[in-house]
C-alpha positions in Angstrom: -55.9 153.2 -9.0 -59.4 152.6 -7.5 -62.3 152.3 -9.9 -65.8 153.8 -9.4 -68.7 151.3 -9.4 -71.2 153.8 -10.8 -71.4 157.3 -12.3 -72.4 159.0 -9.1 -69.4 157.6 -7.2 -67.1 158.7 -10.1 -68.6 162.2 -10.1 -68.2 162.7 -6.4 -64.9 160.9 -5.7 -62.8 160.2 -8.8 -63.5 162.8 -11.4 -60.5 165.1 -12.4 -59.9 168.3 -10.4 -58.3 171.6 -11.1 -56.1 173.1 -8.5 -54.9 176.7 -8.6 -54.2 179.6 -6.3 -56.0 182.9 -6.4 -53.8 186.0 -6.5 -54.2 189.4 -5.0 -55.3 192.0 -7.4 -53.0 194.5 -5.6 -52.3 196.2 -2.4 -53.8 199.2 -0.6 -51.9 202.5 -0.2 -50.4 201.6 3.2 -48.8 198.3 2.2 -47.6 199.0 -1.3 -46.0 196.4 -3.5 -43.3 198.1 -5.6 -41.6 195.3 -7.5 -41.9 191.6 -8.3 -44.9 189.6 -9.1 -48.2 189.7 -7.2 -48.1 187.3 -4.2 -50.2 184.2 -4.3 -50.6 183.5 -0.6 -54.2 182.5 -0.7 -55.4 178.9 -0.2 -55.3 176.5 -3.1 -58.6 176.2 -4.8 -59.7 172.7 -5.8 -62.6 172.4 -8.2 -64.3 169.3 -9.6 -63.9 169.6 -13.4 -67.0 167.7 -14.3 -69.2 169.6 -11.9 -67.8 173.0 -12.8 -68.0 172.5 -16.6 -70.9 170.2 -17.4 -73.1 169.7 -14.3 -73.1 173.2 -12.8 -76.9 173.5 -13.0 -77.3 170.2 -11.1 -75.2 171.5 -8.2 -76.2 175.1 -7.9 -74.0 177.4 -5.8 -75.3 178.6 -2.5 -76.9 182.1 -2.8 -78.8 184.3 -0.5 -82.6 183.8 -1.0 -84.6 186.0 1.5 -87.9 184.2 0.9 -86.3 180.8 1.6 -84.6 182.1 4.7 -87.8 183.5 6.0 -89.5 180.2 5.3 -86.9 178.1 7.2 -86.5 180.5 10.1 -89.0 178.7 12.4 -87.0 175.5 11.9 -83.8 177.2 12.6 -85.1 178.8 15.8 -86.5 175.4 17.0 -83.0 173.9 16.4 -81.3 176.7 18.3 -83.7 176.4 21.2 -83.1 172.7 21.4 -79.4 173.2 21.4 -79.6 175.8 24.1 -81.8 173.7 26.4 -79.5 170.6 26.0 -76.3 172.5 26.6 -76.9 174.9 29.4 
């Protein structure tokens, strides 16, 4: 089993993970589910236990921030213009 040389490497590569599947909460009227358990056909979710439980504030989730988006829009537009001119 490989060993981490420092805490940062352990946190990113070797810390324990949780893996689980999300389940549907139900079906709509057209495609009813009459018997059996709810299907679990969604992708497997893998979460870093240390980040989720202890260091959640250090790694914030991505949220929509209108002020930040307005601030970076000129940079985004410059990038798109550069891509369009290099790939006609």
